[in-house]
N, C-alpha and C positions, 0 to 999 in steps of 0.2 A: 512077528512082533507080538509080544504079550503085554497085557495090561495088568499090573500088579499094584494093588492099593492106589489106583489112580495114576500111576506113572507107567509109561511104556518102557520096556527093557528087553535086551537081548543078551543071551549067554553064548559066548564063543569058546567051546572047549578045545584044548590042544589034543592033537593025535598022539602025542608022546608026553603025557603029563609028568611034571616033577613034583616033589613033595614040598610044595609051597602053596600058600592060600591063593584064592582068586584075586584078580586085580579089578577094582572098581574104577571106571573111567567117567569123569564128569566134564561136560563141555562148557563152552563159553556162552555169553549172552547173545540172543538172537541167532543161535546156531542149533546144532543137534548132534547126537552121538555119531551118526553116520558121517557127517561133514568133518567133525574134529578128530575122530578116532579111527573110523573104518577106512575112509577114502585115503587118508595120508599114509596108511600102512602100519599104524601103531598096533592095532589088534593083531594083524598078521605077524608082526615082529614078536609080540608077546607069545602068541601061539607057537611060533618057531622055537621060542625059548622054553617051551613046556608049560606055559601059564594059561589058565582059563581067564578070559576077560568078560566082565559084566559091564555092558554099555547101557546107560540110562538116559532117557530124554527127560529133561527137567520140566517143571510146570510151564505150560503154555508153549513148549518147544517141541519140535518134531511131532511124534505121534501121541504126546501126552496132553491131557486136557488142561485148560486154564483153571486157576483157583477161583473160588467164589468171592474172595475178599482179599484185600492187601495183607491182612494178618496171616492168611493161609499161604501167602507167597513170601513171607518173611523168612530169614535164614533158619531160625529154629524149626519152623514148620516144614520147610523144605528138607532139612536134615532128617526129620522124622519120616517123611515120605521116602527118602532114599534108603534109610535103614529098613523100612518096611519091605522094600524090594528084596533086600538081602535076606531078611527073615523068611520071606515066602520062598526064596530059592534055597533055603537051608544053609546059608553061609553065615558062619559065626565070625571067625577072624578073617581079615582081608587086608590087602594092600590097596592103596588109593593113589590115583594120579588125576589131578584136576588142572584145568587151564582157565585163567581169567576168572569169570564167575565160578567156574567149576573148582578153582583153587580156593576161592573164598568159602564156598560151600563145603569143600573138603575139611576146612578148619572147623566149621560148624558140626559136621558129622563126627569129627574127633572129639569135640567138646561134649557131644551127646552120648558117645560110646567110646571113651578113650581106651578101654581094655580090649576093644575089637580091632583097632587100627594098628597094624604091625609096622609098616613102612609107608612113606608118602613122598610123592614128587609134586611140588606146587609150581606150576608154570604161569608166567604172565600175571602174577598177583599184584594188584594195586595196593600200596601201603595204606591208603585211605579209602573211605567209602565214597566213591564219586557220585552216587545217586543222591546223597544228601544235598548236593548242589543243584538238583533239578527242581524246577517249579512244577510241582505235581499237578496242580490244578490246570496249568497251561498245557502240560503234557496230555492230560485226559481230553482237554478241549481240542487239541491238535488232532488227536486220534478220532474223536467223535465228529468234529465239525470241519476238520482241515484248516483250522486257524493257525498260522505260523507263530510260534512263541517269539516274544520280543527278546528273551534271553538267548544268546547264541548257543550256550551249552545245552539248554533244554531243547532248542531247535535241532541240535545234532542228535540228541537222544530220540526225539520224535521222529526224525528221519530214519534212524536205525530201526526203531520199532515199526514204523510204517512200511519199511522195505519188505517186511515179512508178509504183507498183504492185509486186507481189511478184516479177515476172519481172525488172524493171529494178533493183530495190533492191540486190541483192548486187554487181552490176557497178559501180553508182554508189558503193557503200561502198569498193570497191577503188580507184576514182578518188580518193576522199578520202584513203585510205591512201597511195596513190602520190604525191600532191601533198604530203602531210605529210612524206614521205621525200625530197622534192626541193624544199625550200622556196624561195620567191621571195626572192632576195637579189641584186638587180642591182648591177652595178658601173658601168654606163654603157650607153647605147643603141648596139648594134653595127651598125644598119642604115645605109643610104646618107645619109639626111637625118634631122634631129631629128623625133620624132613630135609629133603634136598630142594632148594629153590632154584628155578631156572628162569632167566630173563633173556630177551632178545637184545643184542647190542644197540639196536636203534629203536627200542621200545620206550617211548616217553611215558607211557602209562605206569611203568614200574619204577620211575624215579623216586628215590628215597626208600627202596625196599631194604636197604641195609639196616634201617631201624627195626623192621620186623625180624630180620635174620638175627639181629643182636638180642632179641628176646629169648632165643632158644640156644642153650649151650650145645655145642657140637653140630649145629646146623651148617650145611654147605650152601654156598651161592655160586652157581655156574652160569656163564654167559655163552650164548649161542648166536650164530648169525641171524639177522632178520629183525623186522619190526614186530609190533604186537601180533599181527596176523601171520607173517612169514615165519617167525620162530617156531610156531606150533607145527607147521607142516614139514620142517626140515629134518634131514637124517640125523643131525646132531642131537636134537631134542628127543627124537624117537630112541636113539641109542642110550641116552641118559635114563629114560624111563625104564628100559629093559634092564640095564646094568644096576641102577640104584635099587630096584625092587627085587633083584635076584640075590642080594646079600644075605 
């Protein structure tokens, strides 16, 4: 595991590389690159297809440190952190696959460097910014003092953040605050080619994704089995990532 510009990352080269750029993989909230991409077999599938995979742990996730402020955990700042990993690795053009928060940050990365993003697969993407509905003060109080928030949604987020342990929870709460302060409000896909959107057939978090797909001429929307968590680990999603990024 290497620390590059504050973020931990790993590069998985293929034994039989093809003439296509590396694939950047971005995980979901309260997870990490190992859980979302290595363990389910996506990295291995990409390697089998001749692709190099770059797996990043986002701020306050996995082996990456937390930010010092909510602003540093916002989407624009996280996009800069991610691009710094690729710069350090000598990667110019790349493909990208993100899931949930990773899909949302994939969009921010493309906004920051549209000329560098060749193809993209965006899985489990919420069409709205859910963290704007969080009572941030109550979330931080729950993390610091164990006080259960009155708001059920904030309570759910507090439980998710707290499940990662007391050392991780404050940093994850800053991520939630940072994303709430830089809400997802896309105007169109800035990358080189339209992305492929993938949703689980039982994933309530992606309800209304058609609105986002409609912003991008030529975008595809594909449905795979599973809910928000099950879709990510399924063979159907893994196959779509490999095929869509091999064009």
